[in-house]
N, C-alpha and C positions, 0 to 999 in steps of 0.2 A: 503494501499499500504505500502510496506516494504521501508526502508530508503536505505539499501544495499542490491540491490538484487541476487546478487553470491554468494555463500558458494563455497569459492576457496579451493583447497587441494592438496598439494604435497609434495613429499621428495625430499631434495636437497643433493647431495653427491658431497663433494668437500674436499679440503685441507685447514686446520685450520679454519675452518667456527664456529663462535661464535653466539650463540642463544642470546646473548644479545644485540652486532651490530647490527644483521639481524632485532630484533625485533624494536630496537629504530629506525634504516632506516623506518621500516614501518611506527611506530608511526610519523617523521617527514614527510613523504613522500606521504604517501598515505591516502585517505578516507576511512573510512571503521570501522569495530567494529568487537568484539570476535576473536582477534588475539591470537593465539597460536603458540609459535615456541619453541621447545623444541628438545634438542638431543644434538649432535656434541661432543667433545673428541675422535675423531675417527668414530663417529657412525654420519649417515645421521641424519640432521635437517627437523622435521615435521614442516609444516606450516601449520593452517589453519586459513584464513581470509574471513569476509564477505565484500563486493565492490560492486561497480558498473562497476570498471574499472579491470577485473582479469587480460586482456591481458598484463597490466603494473607491475601486480605482477609477472607472469609467465618472461616477460624480466627480470625483475629486477633477480629472482632468477637462472634463466639460465644465467646469469652472474656472477654469484658466482660458478656454479659447473652443474654436469649434475642434470636433474630434471626429474621424473619419477613417476609414481603414482600417476598421474595428473586426478584430477576430479574438474569440475565447475559444480555446480548444480542452477539452476535457481529458487530461494524458491520463487518466486512470482508464478510461473506456479502450484509449489508443492501445495502451498497455495489453490488452484483451483482445488485439484485432479487430476492433469495433470502430465505426466512424466517432471522432470527436467531435 
């Protein structure tokens, strides 16, 4: 069984986004692992994070700007050979 079940990925487009600030928020407020937070300087921020509460990630990211290319995959189902 996986500790963090959902692979959550998305892009955030907004004004004055800082990947370090966003990454720190994730570390301080969400349980999960495999955080990737890259981009900024006028480009969208790419988020990749494993968590059991993807809806919290989406809610926070939406508060920062427009979110799109959203993917939430169930890695536990995938490990059983099922559609994630």
